N, C-alpha and C positions, 0 to 999 in steps of 0.2 A: 504494500500500500504506500509505503514511503517513496518507493521508486516511481509509482504513478504520480504522486503529488509533485515530486521533483520534475518529472517529465512535463506535467501541466505547467508548472512555473516557468520552465525553460521555453516551452512552446509558446507561451503567452508573452515572452520577452521580459519576464520579471526577474529571471536569473540569467547570468551570462553563460554562454556555451563556449568551450575551448575548441578552437579549430586550428588545423595545420600543425606542422612540426614544431613551430615556435610556441604553440599553445596560446595564441592570442585569444582574448575573450571578446565575444561579440554578443549583443542582445538581438535575438532573432524572434520575429513573430511568425509562427507557422500555424495558421488557423486549423488546417486539416489535422495536424498532429495533436493540437490542443483538444479539438473536439473528440478525436479518437481516445485520447487518454482520459478525458472527462467521462466519456461513455463507459470505458472500462472500469473506472473508479466507481461510477454510479451502479453498474451491474454488480460489482463486488460487494457493495453495501446494501443491495436490494432496492435501489431507487427506481429502476426501470423494470417493468413487467412486460412480457410478451402479450400482445392483444389477442384475445380469442374472439373469433367471429361466431355470432349466434344467429341462427335463422329460426323464424317462427312461422308456422303455416297459419295464415289468417283466413283460410277459405272455409266459410261456414255454410256454403250452399247445400251441403248434404244433411244439415241438421234441421230438425223440426223447430217450431217456435218454442215448444216446451224445453227441448234440449238446449236451445240458445239461452233461455232464461236460467236454466240450471247452471250452465257454464258461466254466465255473467255473475250469478250468485257466488259460485265457488271462487271465481277470480277476485271478486270484491272482498270476500272474507279473507282470502290469502293476502291481499294488499293491506287490509286493516291489521292483520296479525304482524306483518312485516313492519308497518309503521309503529305499532305498539312496542314491538321488540327493539326497535331503534330509538324509542323514547320520543317519537314525533307525535304521538297521539295518546292522550291519557284515558281514552275510552268513553269520554262524555259525549253527549249529543250536541254540545254547544259548538257553534261554528266559528 
């Protein structure tokens, strides 16, 4: 992790980079290298997550009116439970 941070600092031009046989120090800005090092550091500490694609079939043509109402009821109850579990709804009827 320390090496990644050092690489970030050098790539952003905040620390000098020694170049050549004389070891002359230069401050270089290398955006691509900095971005890659930042991405690697973020992945190491769990900042970046891979996105998952979710698809939902919303075709209700084959359901009867009663089946649609039951599905709506079930989905509404599930959403209310999620909100309560997240502390977003105290269960009262006040709006």
